[in-house]
N, C-alpha and C positions, 0 to 999 in steps of 0.2 A: 678192466679200466686202464692199466698201463699201456696196453696195445692201442686203445683208442686215443690216449693222450699223445703217444709218440707218432702214430700215423697222422693224426690231425695236425700236429706241429710240423711234420715234414710236408704235408699238403700246403699249409700256410706259407712255408718257405718257398715252395715251388710257385705259389701264386704271388710271390714278391711282397708278402706282408712283412713289415719290419720285424726284426728278430724278437725284440722285447714283447711286442704285441702278439706275435705268434705263440710265444711261450705262455703268455697270460691267457690267451683264448683257449689253448689246449688245457691249461690248468682249470679254467672255468668249466670246460666240458667234463673233466675228471671229477670235479666237485659235484656237478649236477648228476652225473651217472651214478656216483656213490651215494647220493641222497644226503650229503652232509649239509649243515647250515652254511649259508654264505659268509657268516662271520669268520669262518676258518680262513678265508682269503685275507681279510684284514689282519687277523692275528698273525698269520705266517709272514705277511709283508712286513709287519712291525718287527717280528723276530729276526727276519733276514737283515733288516737295516739297523737294528739296535745292537751294533757291534763296534766297540771302541776303535779298532784298527781302521775301520772304514773312513774315519775322520781324515785320515791321511790322503785319501783319493782326491777330494776337491782341492786340498792345499797343494799337492804336488802338481796337479793340472794348472792351477793358478800360478805357481812358481815358474813353471816352464813358459807360460805365456808372458809373464812379467819379464823373464830373461830375454825373450825375443823383443818385446816392445821397449825395454829399457836399455838396449845396446849391449847387454852382457854377452849374448851369443856372438855378436859381431866381433868383440874383442877376443873371445875364445878362438874364433876363426883366424884372426890375425896372428895369435900366438901359435896355433897349430901350423900355420903356413911358415912361420919363422923357424919352427923346429924341423919339419920334414919337407918344406916346400922348395928347398934349394936344389934337390936332385931331380933328374928326369922322372916324371910321374909323381913328383912331390905334391902337386896341387890335389891330385886324386887321393893320395895318401893322407893329406891334411883333412880331407872330407871325413875319412874314417876316424881319424884322431879327434876331430872336433865333435863328432857324434858321440864318441866314447866319453869325452869330458862333459858334454851337455847332458848325456844320459845319467851321469852321476848326480844330477839334481832333479831333472824333469820327470823321469820315470815313465815317459810316454813316447812311443815311437812316432806317432802322428805329429806331436808337438816338435819333436826333433827334426822330422822331415821338413816342416814348414820353416822352422827357425834357421836351420843350417842350410837347407836347400835354396832358400830365397837368396842367399849370399853366394854359395859355392857353385850351384848349377850354372848361372850366367858367367861366373868367373872361369869355369872349366871350358865352357863353349867358346869364350873369348880367347882362350889359350889353345884352341884347335881340337879339343876333344869332341867327338860326335855327341850331339845332344841326347840321343837315346842311351848312350853309355853313361853320360853324366847323371841322367835321371835314374837309371837302373842302379848305379852305384849309390846314389843318395837314398833310394828306397831300401836297399839292402843294408847299408850301414846304419840306417835309423832303427833297424831291429835291435841294436844295442840298447835302445831306450827302454826295452822291457826285459833285458837280460842283466846289464850292469845295474847294481843296486843304486838307489832305491827303484823299485819297479811296481807299477800299479797292478799288473797281472799277478805278481808274486804276493802282493797284499791280498788280492782276491782269493788266491789258492790257500793262503794261510787262514783266512777267515772261514772259508768253506770247509776246511779239514781240521781246524783247531791245531794247526802247526805253528811253530814259532816263526814270526816274521823276521826276526833277527837272524835265525839260522838259515832261512831261505835267502835273505839278502847276501849273507857272506858266502853262501854256496854259489851265488851267481857271478862272483868275481872271476874265478878261474875260467869258466866258459866264455864270459864276456871278453877277457883278454885273448883267449884262443881264437875266437871268431874275428875280433878286430885285427889280430896279427895275420890271420890267413887272408882276410880281405886286402890288407895292405900289400902282402906279398903278391897276390894275384894282380892288383892294379899296377904295381911297379913293373912286373913282368910284361903285362899287356902294353903299357906305355912304351917300354923299351923295344918291344917286338914290332909295334906299329909306328914307331917314330913320333908319338905324341908327347907333349909336355916338355919339350926341350927348353922352352923359355919360362918354365914355371917359377923360377926364382927371380924373374925380372922386377916384379912390383912388390916383393915381400919386404917387411921390415927386418932389420937385424934382430937377433935374439933378445938382447938386453932392452932395447927400446920397446919391442913388442911385449916383453914381460912387464916393463914399467907401466904400459898402457893397460895390461890385462890382469895385473896381479890381484886386484879386488875381485874380478870375475873368477879367477882361478882359485881364490880363497874360499869361494862358496862351496864347491864340492868337498874341499878339505874340511871345512867346518861341519858340513852335514854328515859325511861318512865318519870323520874323526869323532864327532859327538856321539854317533850311534854306537860305534865299536869301542869307544872309550868309556861308555856307560854314563855319559853326561846327560843324555836324553834318549827317549825311546824313538823308534822310527816314526811313530805318529806325531810326537812332539817335534821331531826333526822337520816334518813337512811345514809346520807353522813357522819354525825358525827360517826355513828357506824363503817363505813368502815375505817375512819381515825384512830379511837381508836384501832380497831382490827389490823391494819397495824403496829401502833406504838408498841403495846404490843407484837405482834407476832415477829417483827423484832428486836427490841431494848431491850426488857425486857426478854421474854421467849426464844428468839433467835431460834425459830423453823421455821420461814419463811425464806427460801432461794430463790435465783433467780429461781432455777429449780421448786420447788413446788409452788412458786408464779405464774409463768407462767402457770402451770397446773391448778391452782385454777382460774385464770382469764379466761382461755379457757373454763372450765366447767361452770363458771358463765355466760359467753357470750352465750353459747349454751342454757342454761336454760332460760335466758332472751329472746332469739330469739324465742323460742317455745311459750312462753306466749304472746309476742307481736304479733306474727303471728296469734295466735288465736284471740286476741283482734281486730286486723286489719280486718280480714275476718268477724268476728262477727259484727263489726261496719256496714259493707255493708249489711249484712243479716238483722240487726235490722232496718236499714234505710228503706229497702224494705218492711218489715213487717209493720212499722209505716205508710209508704205511702199508704199501702193497708187498713189501718184502723183496723189492727188486735188487738192492745191493747184495743181499745174501745169495739170492738166486744167480745173479751175475757172477759173483765170486766162485760159486760151485761150478758154473758152466765154463768159466775161463780156466778153472783148475783142471777140468777134464780135457780141454783143448791143448793147453800148454804144459809141457812136461817139466820145464825148468825155467829159471829166471831169464836166461838168455833168449829163449824163444818167445817168452812173454814180452820182453822188452822190444824185440823185433816186431811182434804183432802190434804192440801199442804204438810204436813209431809209425808204422804203415797206416794204422787207423787214424791217429791224431793228425798226421800230415794231410790225409784226405779230408778229415773233418774241418781242419783249419782252412782249407780252400773254400769252404762253403758257409761256415758258421762263424760269427764274430767271436773274437778271442775271449772277451769277458763272459759271454754266454756259455761258451764251451767249458771254461774253467769252473764256473759256479754250478753247472749241471753235472759235468763228468768227474771232476776231482773227487767229490765225496764217494762216488761209485767205484772209481779205479784205485784210489790210494789203499784201501784195505786189501785189495787183491795184490797190489805191488808189495805191500808189507808181508803178506803171506809168502811171497816168493823171496823174501829177504832183502828187498830194496829199501834203502834208507829214504824216509819221507822227504827230506830236503833234496836228495838226489833225484827222486821221481818228480818233485815239483819243478826242478830246473829242466829236466827232460821234457816235461809237458809244456812249459813256457817257451822253450826254444822251438819245439815242434810247432806250436800254434803261432809263434812269431813268424815262421816260414809262411804260414797262411796269409800274413799281412802283405807279402810281396808276390803272391801267386794269384793269377786269375782264377775265378771270375770276380771274387769279392775282396781282393787285397787292398786294405785301406791305405797302406803306405804307397802302393802303386798308384792309386787314384790321387793321393796328395802330391806325389812326385810329378805326375802327369799335369796336374793343375799348375804347379810351379813352373814346369818346363814348357807348358802350353803344347803338349803332344797328345795324340790319341793313344790309348793303351796298347793297341796292336803294334805300334812302332817300337815298343819296348821289349816285346817278348823275346826276340832273338838275342839281344844284348843282355837280357835278364838271366837267361838259362845258366851261363857260367857262374854267376853269383849264387844262384840257388844251389848249384852243384858244390860250390865251396862250402856253403853253410851246411848242406847235407853231410858232407864229409866230416865237418866239425861235430855235427850232431851224433854221428856214429861213434866218434872218439869219446864224446861226453857220456854217451850211453854205456859203453863197454869199458871205459876207464873211469870208474867213479871217483878216483882220487882227484881228478880235475875239478870236480865240484866239492869234494869233501875235505881237501887238504886244508883250506883256510878255515873251514868250519871246525875241524878237529883241533887246529892250532888255537882257535879262539875259545872253544867250549870244552876241549879235551875229550 
């Protein structure tokens, strides 16, 4: 049965069947082959979705979309430009910094790509940066949306493996800062080497006026993260707080949210949520059938014979997850693979939060690599470029993130320092 399910799922992928539908059809074949009642599908779909932390997913998606429609992301961009935009290459650096701030609320890399890219890609092109470079930078920097907490993929990992959402969130802070810093160093060197960005400071606001315009926008991530780590509310409750805050600021303070764009924002958020939930529902049935067939235990024994120690195991997982992330959507990869791989990682002595971060960073790379990189498609849509125009300029960014991934993998303190500081 497991072989039939996996092979049929891969066949559906090759035939370009949507990921969620491919997983669901493969699960139906497994149920039919095993002679089980069809009620199992309904039961397992309910079990997969009946998890309290999943409430955060639609709220964080909505919060990110409200920030874009309500002018919050625009003011974040202005503030970032006032901080780092004065130096040569500062506009490109402000793209990374804005994505980092925006990610501290939105939790979604695609939302970050559209919200920040719509403002900064045209601005970078206006200042003389090549359009493929600007789009590649935006796609890569938007990865921070799933690494800097809160993060929707981290919530999915926690739900799939019964890991603490709070521990995963706090473990993502160090890796997020590392990747953001590495990207900023690269774009600064690139700009100086090629002579781009000499006039980046021409239209930026001074720091204090920019802060006065953006302080309510900047207060949003401070409230969300401060509330989570200060014990005021849970990550799930924080997602609802983010939505309420974005609504109040967007409607009553910035006055950018109207009934027309609010309804459009709600519709887009519902569609995005439905896609993720449909994947989780079908993956729940798929995972149940694999567990029933004893695949996790068999996989653990097999991997234990292949890898002799933790370091070779992590190297093998990085290679496998990088390849998987290129072809399979991140949410589907996490809900299917995380329950299978985490027990093996713990067998080799890898901390669950550390492994969760490794998995999320790895699969985030798949969001910016062909052929199915969703960030790549989003950045191309904003920049109005064909995807093949981005490949050459994208490679250095991928190399930078891969270098950071190697450090995150083999220096666990990068992920665990803040966790140990908070939880002991």
